[in-house]
N, C-alpha and C positions, 0 to 999 in steps of 0.2 A: 256273697254271704256268710259270716263267721259264724264259729260255733255256738255263741249264746244264740243267734238269730235264726241258725238252723233250729235248735232246742225250741224256740219259741214258737216258730212256724208249725212244727211238727207236733205241738202239744196235744192237738185234739186227737191225732191218730194214735198218740201213744195213750191217752185216757181209754179211747174205743178198745184198745188191745187190752188194758187193765180190767176193763169191763167183761171180755170175753174169755179171760184167762192169764191175761198177763204177760205172754209170752209171743205175741204176734199173731194168734190163731186168728184175730179177726181178718188177717190177710189170708192167712194159709187155708181158712177151713170158713170163709164168708156165705153166707146164704144170700142166693140170688135175690136182689131186689129191685126189679123195675128199671132195670140197666136199658140204656137207650140201644135199640138194634141197629145194627149195620150190616149191610150186605158186602160180603168179602168172598170172591170165588176163591181165592188161594191168596197166601202172603208170600210170594216167592220174591226174593230181593235178589236173584242171583245173576252172575255175570255171564256173559256167555264162554264157553269153555275155550282153551286155547292148547292143542293138541303138543304145542312145542315146549310146555310148562308141564312139570309135574301136578299130580291133584293134591299132593299132601308131602309137605316138609317139616323137618324135624332140624333143630339147631341146640346144641347142649353148649353152656357157658354158665360160669359162676355169675355173671352179671345177667339177669334176666331179661333186661332191655338190650341188651346185644344180643340175647338169645333170640328176642323176638324179632328184632330187625333184621338178622340173617335168615330166620325162616320165610320171613314176609318177602324181602329180597328174592329169596329163592323162587317164591310163586309167582312173580311178577311186580312186587313193590305195591307200595299204597296206591298209586295212579291207577292201577288196574282196579281198584273197588271201590274208590270214593272219586266224586268228579265235583268240580266247582258248582257252588250253588245246591246241594244236595242236604238233605236233611238225615242224619246218621243216628239209628238207637245201637247204643252197645250196651249188649246183655251178659254183666259178669254173673258168677255165682257171689250172691250177698245174703243167702239163707240164713245164716248163722251168727251169733253173738260171740264172735271168736276172732282171736288175735291173727295176724299174717303167719306167724310160724306154726301154728295149729293147722293149718292146710284145709280148712274147711271152707274158706271163701277164694275167690280167685286174688291172686297176689295184686296189692294195691298198684304196685310200679309198672305191672303190666296195662292195667287200665289206664292209669295217667298218660303212658307212653302210647297209646292205642288213640286215645284222645288229642294227643297233640298230633300224630300224624294223621288224622282225619282232617283236624283242621287247617293243617300245612297243605292238604291235597285240595283245599279250596270248600270244604264243607262249610254250608250256613250255619249250621246248629247242630251239636253234639249231644245227646241226652242218654244219661246213665241211669239206669233204674231196673228193677228185680221187684218182685212179690216174695217178701221175705218169710221165713217160716219162725225164726224169733222175732222179738219187737224190733221193726224197721229201722229205728231212730238209733238205736243202740247197736245192730249189725250193720249198718251203713258207716257208723263213727269207729265202733271199735276193730272192724277189718282194714280200715284205714282209706277204704276206697272213696269216701265222700271227700276227704280233704287231696287225696290226689287229683280225684276227677275234676274236682272244681279248680286247683290249682294249675290244671293243664287246660282250663276254659270251658268244661262241659257244664250242663245244666242237669244237676242231679235231683231227682224228681221220685221223691215216694210215694206211692199209690195211695189216691185217696176214692172213697166209693164213687164218686163220680167220674172218676180216669176209667170206668169200665164200661163196655160195650157188650151187647150179647151178640156173638158171632156163629153162624152155623160152620162149624169145621168140617161136616161131613165123612166124620170117620164113622168106625164100627161101633166104638166105645165112647168117643169124645163127638159128639153131635153137635147141639146149641150150647152154649157154654160164654160165661163172662171171661173177656178177654182185655188186657191192659193196653187202652187205644193207641198208646205210642208204638207199640210194636206191630199195629197193622196200618197206621198211617205213615210211616216213615219212609224215605228213599232207598236206604241201605238199612240193614240189619248184620250186625257182627256179634257173634255168639262169643263168649270168652269164660267156657265152664274151665273146671279143675277136675284133676284125676282123684275120685274117691271110690273107697268099697261103698257098698250099699246094702243095707240089711234085707231089702224086698227085691232088689234088682240084680244085685252082685256088684255092680258099678252104677257110678252116674258121671257121665262125662259131658257130650254134646248134646245128644238127643235128650236125655233126661233133663238137663239144663232148661231146656226149653217149656217146663211145667212152670217155670218161674214168669211166665207171662199169662198165666192163668190165677183168676179169682175164683170164687164160688168154694163149695166144698170138695177141695182136690182128694180129700182121703177117701171119697166115694169112688174113687178112680183106682183105689189101690187092689181091688178085688180084680182087676183086669189090668193091672198096670202096664204089662207089655205090650198089650195090643192098644192102650191109650197113647203111649210115647210113641208107637210107630203112627198112628193117627196124627199125633200133633206133627211130627217129623215130615208127614205127607203134607200137611198144610204148611207149615211154616219152614221155607228154605231161604238160608241165611245166606248172605253175601260172602262171608268168610266164616269159618271157624277157628278160634285161636285158642288152642288146647294149653291150658297151664299144668304142667306136669314136673314144676320146679321141686314142691315139697305134697309128694303122694301119699294120701291117707289110705293104706293098706290093709286097714283094721278100724273098726268102732264107727264106720261111716253110717249115714252121711255127717252127722253132727261131731263126731269124736271129740276130742280134749285132751287128750292124752299126746304130749310131743313123742312117745314110746309109739306110737301108732302110724308116725310120718316118717317117711325115706325121702332124701334130698337126693334128686334127680338132676336138676337144674337143666330142665328140656323144656323146650316150649315149640309146638307144632303150629302149623298153619295149614287149613285146608279149604278145599271148594266140595268136599265131598265129606258129607256128615257120618257116613257108615264108616268109610275108610278112616277118618278121624278116630271117631271110638273104637274101631277093630285094632289097631294102633295102640291107643290109650291103654285098653285093657291088658297089654300085656306087661305095663308095669305093675299089675295086680297079680302077675302070673296065670293070666286066662289068655283065652284066643276069644276072637270075636264069636266064633260057632258055639262058644261055651255061655255065651250069655243071651238069653231069650230076644231081647228085643232089638239087639244088633243083628241076630240072625233073621229076626222077624223082619226088619227094614231090608235087610238085603234081599229077601224072596219076594218084598214087595217091590223092588226095582229102585229103591231111594239111594243105592250107592253100592260100592264093592268090599265086599271082605277082604279080598286079596289085593290091598293096597300095593302092594310091589307090583303086581302086574297093572296096577289101574295107572302108575306112574307115582314114584317115590323116591325123595332125594334127602340125604342125609347129611348134617353138616355136624362136625366134631371139632 
């Protein structure tokens, strides 16, 4: 599907966004409207633990693709996480109508390479999707993610109202909520967040990135946002978390805009532990995991380890 056809197909979504405010709020704050219910006890896509391997790896390279492959090889390689015939959903951060240099969205080269790797491992389909905050068509195009993902062989899906199902997430704050169906109907889920400062939560990395599977009025969750993030992380257990710390937005997040708010770190991390990934990621923002409420809460809930070095960490420079 070329750019013209992409615009043609997503025209109705753009029109809906325009009616509700023009910036994608139709997706970020959509009212629940008789979605089909789906019973899902949990959305666990995890692979079995391997004590011979670290739970978190980090690689630094000016070539983001090289950094990704080094970090991935050190945690077991793509064959550990994706097998022939599986349907894989890749969840980058495509929340914002920003260019790659602005650091608001996941680097498109990383998304494209992950798609290629999954297909090389025998995945029968790789879907790339996200519930954007800004206009979804513009976000996917301007971020470069649509082009990179499709060039690598992925199906890029912009959410439509009929793509959401009501799911009982079983949380304290997040109970019954509309969820983008692709994220509960896949065989594997690869979460690909970017490291950013966040005005409400101090940081947004892996666990906060899972907000992008939710429809409905997500702003209603902001009063108890830390617990809602933990609820979501307890329900959704990704196969792999790939953290983009190539360009870190250290202020002005989560949307940003100024290049002065972005530091070049050229680092990619891979992890089977969401909490460990976030605990290491916030260090790029000058914080520790214990200083960020949702990360500390997730550790206390048994969702992962704050002490990523003790849990198993390997750094490749």
